[in-house]
C-alpha positions in Angstrom: -155.5 -7.4 -107.2 -157.1 -9.1 -104.2 -159.8 -12.1 -104.5 -162.3 -12.9 -102.6 -163.4 -16.6 -104.0 -166.6 -18.0 -102.2 -166.8 -21.9 -102.7 -162.9 -22.0 -103.2 -163.1 -25.9 -101.9 -165.9 -27.0 -104.4 -165.1 -28.9 -107.7 -164.9 -25.6 -110.0 -164.2 -23.1 -107.4 -160.8 -25.2 -106.0 -159.8 -25.4 -110.2 -160.2 -21.5 -110.2 -158.2 -20.8 -107.5 -155.5 -23.2 -108.3 -155.3 -21.2 -111.9 -155.6 -18.0 -110.3 -152.7 -18.5 -108.3 -150.7 -19.4 -110.9 -150.5 -15.7 -112.1 -147.8 -13.8 -110.4 -150.1 -10.9 -110.4 -152.6 -12.2 -107.9 -151.5 -10.4 -104.7 -154.3 -12.3 -102.5 -156.9 -15.0 -102.9 -159.1 -15.1 -99.8 -161.2 -18.4 -100.0 -164.6 -18.8 -98.5 -166.1 -22.2 -98.1 -169.1 -23.5 -95.9 -167.2 -27.0 -96.3 -170.4 -29.0 -97.2 -170.9 -32.7 -98.5 -169.5 -31.1 -102.2 -166.7 -28.9 -100.5 -163.8 -30.5 -99.1 -160.6 -29.5 -98.3 -158.6 -31.9 -100.0 -159.9 -29.9 -102.9 -157.6 -27.6 -101.7 -154.5 -29.7 -101.1 -152.6 -27.8 -104.4 -152.7 -24.5 -102.8 -153.7 -24.9 -99.4 -150.2 -23.9 -98.3 -149.5 -21.4 -100.9 -148.2 -17.9 -99.4 -150.9 -15.9 -101.2 -154.1 -18.0 -100.4 -156.0 -17.5 -97.1 -159.0 -20.1 -96.3 -161.9 -19.1 -94.3 -164.3 -21.4 -93.3 -167.7 -19.7 -93.0 -171.3 -19.5 -95.1 -172.6 -16.9 -97.4 -175.7 -16.9 -95.4 -174.0 -15.5 -92.5 -174.1 -11.8 -93.3 -172.2 -10.8 -90.4 -169.4 -13.2 -90.6 -169.0 -11.9 -94.3 -169.0 -8.2 -93.5 -166.1 -9.1 -90.9 -163.6 -11.4 -93.5 -164.1 -9.6 -97.1 -161.5 -7.3 -97.8 -161.9 -3.8 -99.3 -161.9 -3.1 -103.0 -161.5 -6.8 -103.9 -162.9 -8.5 -106.6 -165.6 -11.2 -105.7 -166.2 -14.4 -107.5 -169.1 -16.5 -106.0 -168.8 -20.3 -107.0 -170.7 -20.9 -103.1 -174.2 -22.7 -104.7 -176.3 -26.1 -103.7 -176.3 -27.2 -107.6 -177.7 -30.6 -107.5 -181.3 -30.7 -109.6 -182.3 -33.9 -107.5 -181.3 -32.3 -103.9 -183.6 -29.1 -104.9 -186.8 -31.2 -106.1 -186.3 -33.0 -102.4 -185.9 -30.2 -100.4 -185.9 -26.3 -102.0 -185.3 -24.6 -99.0 -182.0 -24.9 -98.8 -181.7 -23.7 -102.3 -183.5 -20.2 -101.6 -181.4 -20.0 -98.7 -178.1 -20.7 -100.3 -178.6 -19.3 -104.1 -180.4 -16.3 -103.3 -180.2 -15.3 -99.9 -176.8 -15.8 -100.0 -175.9 -14.2 -103.2 -178.0 -11.2 -101.7 -175.7 -11.2 -98.7 -172.4 -11.1 -100.6 -174.1 -8.4 -102.5 -174.7 -6.5 -99.5 -171.3 -6.6 -98.4 -169.8 -5.9 -101.5 -171.1 -2.4 -101.8 -170.1 -1.8 -98.2 -166.4 -2.6 -99.3 -166.3 -1.0 -102.4 -165.7 -4.2 -104.3 -164.0 -4.1 -107.8 -166.2 -6.1 -109.2 -169.1 -9.0 -108.2 -168.5 -12.1 -110.6 -171.4 -14.5 -110.6 -171.2 -18.0 -111.2 -174.7 -19.2 -112.8 -175.9 -22.3 -115.5 -177.2 -22.7 -118.4 -180.0 -24.2 -117.0 -181.5 -20.7 -116.4 -182.6 -20.6 -120.1 -185.0 -23.5 -119.9 -185.0 -26.6 -122.1 -184.3 -25.8 -126.5 -185.5 -28.3 -128.8 -183.6 -26.7 -131.6 -181.1 -23.9 -132.0 -179.1 -22.5 -129.1 -179.7 -19.5 -126.7 -178.1 -16.5 -126.6 -177.0 -14.6 -123.6 -180.1 -12.0 -124.0 -182.8 -15.2 -124.4 -185.2 -14.7 -121.3 -184.8 -16.9 -118.3 -187.2 -19.8 -118.4 -185.9 -22.0 -115.3 -187.9 -25.3 -114.9 -186.4 -26.7 -111.6 -186.0 -25.2 -108.0 -182.2 -25.2 -108.5 -182.3 -23.0 -112.0 -185.0 -20.8 -110.4 -182.6 -20.0 -107.7 -179.6 -19.4 -110.1 -182.2 -17.2 -111.9 -183.0 -15.3 -109.6 -179.7 -14.6 -107.9 -178.5 -13.4 -111.6 -181.7 -11.0 -111.6 -180.4 -9.9 -108.3 -176.8 -9.1 -109.4 -177.9 -7.0 -112.6 -180.3 -5.1 -110.3 -177.4 -4.3 -107.9 -175.5 -3.0 -111.2 -178.2 -1.0 -112.2 -179.3 0.5 -109.1 -175.9 0.9 -107.4 -173.5 0.6 -110.1 -172.2 -2.2 -109.0 -169.6 -3.4 -111.6 -170.8 -7.7 -112.5 -170.1 -9.7 -114.7 -172.4 -13.4 -114.7 -170.8 -16.4 -116.5 -173.4 -19.5 -117.4 -171.2 -22.3 -118.4 -172.6 -24.9 -120.0 -172.3 -28.7 -117.9 -168.5 -29.1 -116.3 -166.8 -32.4 -115.8 -163.8 -33.5 -114.5 -161.3 -34.5 -111.4 -162.8 -33.7 -108.1 -166.6 -33.5 -109.0 -168.9 -34.7 -106.4 -170.5 -38.4 -107.6 -173.8 -37.7 -107.5 -173.4 -35.6 -110.9 -173.6 -37.6 -113.9 -170.3 -38.3 -115.4 -168.3 -39.0 -112.0 -171.7 -40.9 -110.6 -171.1 -43.3 -113.8 -167.2 -43.5 -113.8 -167.1 -44.5 -109.9 -170.1 -46.7 -111.0 -168.3 -48.2 -113.7 -165.1 -48.5 -111.8 -167.1 -50.7 -108.9 -169.2 -52.7 -111.5 -172.2 -51.2 -110.0 -175.6 -50.4 -111.9 -175.7 -47.7 -114.1 -178.9 -46.1 -113.3 -180.2 -43.4 -116.1 -183.4 -41.4 -116.0 -185.9 -42.0 -118.4 -185.2 -43.1 -121.8 -181.5 -41.5 -121.6 -182.0 -39.3 -124.4 -181.7 -36.1 -122.5 -178.9 -33.7 -124.2 -176.4 -32.0 -122.6 -173.5 -30.2 -123.6 -170.0 -30.8 -121.6 -166.8 -29.0 -120.9 -163.8 -29.8 -118.8 -163.6 -27.8 -115.3 -160.2 -26.7 -116.7 -161.4 -25.4 -119.9 -164.6 -23.2 -118.0 -161.9 -21.9 -115.7 -159.6 -20.6 -118.2 -162.7 -18.5 -120.2 -163.9 -17.2 -116.9 -160.5 -15.9 -116.1 -160.2 -14.3 -119.5 -163.5 -12.3 -119.3 -161.4 -11.1 -116.2 -158.2 -10.4 -117.3 -160.0 -8.6 -120.6 -162.3 -6.2 -118.4 -165.7 -8.8 -119.3 -168.7 -7.0 -117.9 -172.4 -8.0 -118.1 -173.6 -11.6 -119.1 -171.8 -14.3 -121.0 -172.7 -17.6 -122.2 -169.8 -20.1 -122.0 -170.7 -23.1 -123.9 -168.7 -26.6 -124.1 -169.2 -27.4 -127.7 -169.7 -31.1 -127.0 -173.2 -32.2 -127.3 -174.0 -35.4 -126.3 -177.1 -37.6 -125.0 -177.1 -39.5 -121.4 -177.0 -42.7 -123.4 -174.0 -41.6 -125.9 -171.7 -40.5 -122.7 -172.9 -44.2 -120.9 -171.3 -45.9 -124.2 -168.2 -43.4 -124.7 -167.3 -44.4 -120.9 -167.9 -48.2 -121.8 -165.3 -47.8 -124.4 -163.2 -46.1 -121.8 -163.3 -48.6 -119.1 -163.7 -51.8 -120.8 -163.3 -53.9 -118.1 -166.2 -52.8 -116.3 -169.2 -55.3 -116.2 -172.3 -52.6 -115.2 -175.1 -52.9 -116.9 -177.3 -49.8 -117.3 -180.9 -49.3 -115.3 -183.2 -46.9 -116.7 -185.1 -45.4 -113.8 -188.4 -43.4 -113.7 -187.5 -39.8 -115.1 -186.6 -36.7 -112.9 -189.6 -34.2 -112.5 -189.3 -31.8 -114.7 -186.5 -32.8 -116.8 -185.3 -30.5 -119.1 -184.5 -32.3 -122.4 -182.0 -30.4 -124.1 -179.5 -27.3 -123.6 -177.3 -25.5 -125.8 -175.6 -22.1 -125.9 -174.5 -20.0 -129.2 -170.6 -19.7 -128.8 -170.9 -16.5 -131.7 -171.4 -14.1 -129.0 -167.7 -14.7 -126.8 -165.5 -16.2 -130.0 -166.9 -12.7 -131.7 -165.2 -10.5 -129.3 -162.9 -12.6 -127.5 -161.9 -15.3 -129.8 -161.6 -19.0 -129.8 -160.3 -20.5 -126.9 -158.8 -23.9 -127.7 -160.4 -27.0 -125.4 -160.1 -30.5 -124.2 -161.8 -32.8 -126.6 -164.7 -35.0 -125.0 -162.5 -38.1 -125.2 -159.5 -36.4 -124.0 -161.3 -34.8 -121.1 -163.1 -38.1 -120.0 -159.8 -40.2 -120.0 -158.1 -37.3 -117.7 -161.3 -37.6 -115.3 -161.4 -41.5 -115.3 -157.5 -41.3 -114.6 -158.0 -39.3 -111.7 -160.9 -41.3 -110.0 -158.5 -44.7 -110.5 -156.2 -43.0 -109.0 -157.9 -41.3 -106.1 -160.6 -43.8 -104.7 -160.1 -42.7 -101.1 -161.4 -39.2 -102.3 -164.8 -40.0 -103.5 
């Protein structure tokens, strides 16, 4: 099987390619990435010279380039996205360009190239905030930020191409990922790198916003399992480790005891969602449980990486 992976130099995309290439049944992986601030060539260091991997620098907003480089009959996996909520509040337009127009370009070219399957990597944020209980994959999309609205729009585009043109598709919504190589604007790497430098830990509002956390390697294992078993449609991928931001800070303090960083509470983010939670039973009932790292083990692994790779961040 041939794969065309956009966003291959990003945090989750690079982990996906690394795991995909470890399978000898993978014939060829073509990686496609614009190499913006979040996509780094160093993220691909473990597989850049692999004999079944080819890298092409490009932007999914450029439909002509996509048509030139996308192979026939490949599985298309789209990790390419603008993904930081704060940036979307400050400048929504780039999110519309990449996360909506770019996905539309990918879909159009996928049809021309008779793609075997189109995989859209989405987010739990498309479902909005939930005070109690957990979302099912069939719940309505209720995004609350320009970022999540752009990702919800992409999901609807993918679904429409499946219904209208018969394009085989898979949409995966994971909860908050963390792990090595993540851009330091995101909460956990921001806290870790601040603690390692004894810098203040800035937390929005009162720090009571709740997220489900999962290690990036576990998310990728589940995506690959869905692909291997012919998963179709929309699948929620919950991490299961539900913590508020203050709890994350305290856990990290215990794992980086030498840090002298103090917590500073700042004005809350505009439209800040309080809580995300997804129902794991849908996935478990069909595909069973996949063993995941404990939050403590995953955070320790992440801290170790940032300690030993200071030049990367």
